[in-house]
C-alpha positions in Angstrom: 0.0 0.0 0.0 2.9 2.4 0.8 4.2 2.0 -2.8 0.8 2.3 -4.4 0.4 6.0 -3.8 3.8 7.0 -5.2 3.3 4.7 -8.2 -0.2 6.2 -8.9 1.2 9.7 -8.6 4.0 8.9 -11.0 1.5 7.5 -13.6 -0.9 10.4 -13.3 1.5 13.4 -13.0 4.6 12.4 -14.9 3.0 9.9 -17.4 5.8 7.4 -16.8 3.7 4.6 -18.2 2.6 6.5 -21.2 2.0 5.0 -24.7 5.7 5.2 -25.7 6.6 7.4 -28.6 3.0 8.2 -29.7 1.8 11.8 -29.9 -1.4 12.8 -28.2 -3.3 12.4 -31.5 -2.0 8.8 -31.8 0.6 9.7 -34.5 4.2 8.6 -34.1 6.8 11.2 -33.1 9.1 12.1 -36.0 12.2 9.9 -36.6 15.6 11.5 -35.9 16.9 12.0 -39.4 20.5 13.1 -38.6 21.9 10.5 -41.1 20.0 12.0 -44.1 22.2 13.1 -46.9 21.4 15.0 -50.1 24.5 13.8 -52.0 25.4 10.4 -53.3 28.7 9.0 -54.6 29.4 8.2 -58.3 32.7 6.5 -58.9 34.2 6.5 -62.4 36.8 3.8 -63.2 39.0 3.3 -66.3 39.2 0.3 -68.5 41.3 -1.6 -65.9 38.9 -0.7 -63.1 41.2 1.9 -61.5 39.8 5.3 -60.3 39.5 7.9 -63.1 40.5 11.2 -61.3 39.3 14.3 -63.2 36.5 12.6 -65.2 33.6 14.8 -66.1 30.3 13.6 -64.6 26.8 14.8 -65.6 23.6 13.9 -63.9 20.2 14.9 -65.5 16.7 14.6 -64.2 14.8 12.5 -66.9 11.5 14.3 -66.4 13.0 17.9 -66.4 16.2 18.2 -68.4 16.8 21.7 -66.9 17.6 20.0 -63.6 21.3 19.0 -64.1 24.5 18.9 -62.2 28.0 18.5 -63.5 31.4 18.1 -61.9 34.8 16.4 -61.8 35.8 13.3 -59.9 38.4 13.5 -57.1 41.6 11.5 -56.7 39.6 8.4 -55.9 37.5 8.8 -59.0 34.4 9.9 -57.0 32.0 12.8 -57.6 29.2 13.4 -55.2 25.9 14.1 -57.0 23.9 16.8 -55.3 20.4 15.5 -55.1 18.9 18.7 -53.8 19.5 20.3 -57.3 18.0 17.4 -59.3 14.5 17.1 -57.9 12.6 13.8 -57.5 12.3 11.0 -60.0 14.7 9.2 -62.3 18.2 10.6 -62.9 20.6 9.6 -65.7 24.3 9.8 -64.9 27.2 9.5 -67.3 30.8 10.5 -67.4 33.6 11.2 -69.9 37.4 11.1 -69.5 40.2 11.4 -72.1 37.8 10.9 -75.0 36.1 7.8 -73.5 32.5 7.6 -72.3 31.1 5.4 -69.5 28.0 3.2 -69.4 24.9 5.1 -68.4 23.9 4.8 -64.7 20.6 5.7 -63.0 19.5 7.0 -59.7 15.9 7.3 -58.5 15.1 10.0 -56.0 11.9 9.5 -54.0 10.2 11.6 -51.2 11.4 10.8 -47.7 9.7 11.3 -44.3 13.0 12.8 -43.0 13.8 15.5 -45.4 14.4 16.0 -49.1 14.6 12.6 -50.7 16.0 9.1 -50.6 17.9 7.4 -53.4 18.2 4.0 -54.9 20.9 2.7 -55.4 22.9 4.3 -52.6 26.0 4.6 -54.8 26.9 4.1 -58.5 30.0 2.9 -60.3 30.5 3.9 -64.0 33.2 2.3 -66.1 34.8 3.9 -69.1 34.4 2.1 -72.4 36.1 2.1 -75.8 
């Protein structure tokens, strides 16, 4: 009996046995989205599979060709595509280096609960071809 009163006070006042992470209207509290990123890596490799530093990468939104980003790969052959500038939907990615072109790669950006968008696949590897 001695413990019943403090326990009841805790439940009523502090809500220590509340419904978990539900809001008052029954909806769930937003997820912590600290790991969200708006850029995704594209690696360009040469014919031997080695990183192609300085390759020109172009990513274009398939539905709106005015949404486009371009840049050069770093020493590891990687360029980070900025999804915040490409909008949602399918994105075509290709690269050129020393007169050679890569295969065409694709990202798909979709709306996310956290912020901005999510992407599939998470990274992309393009290989230069003759």
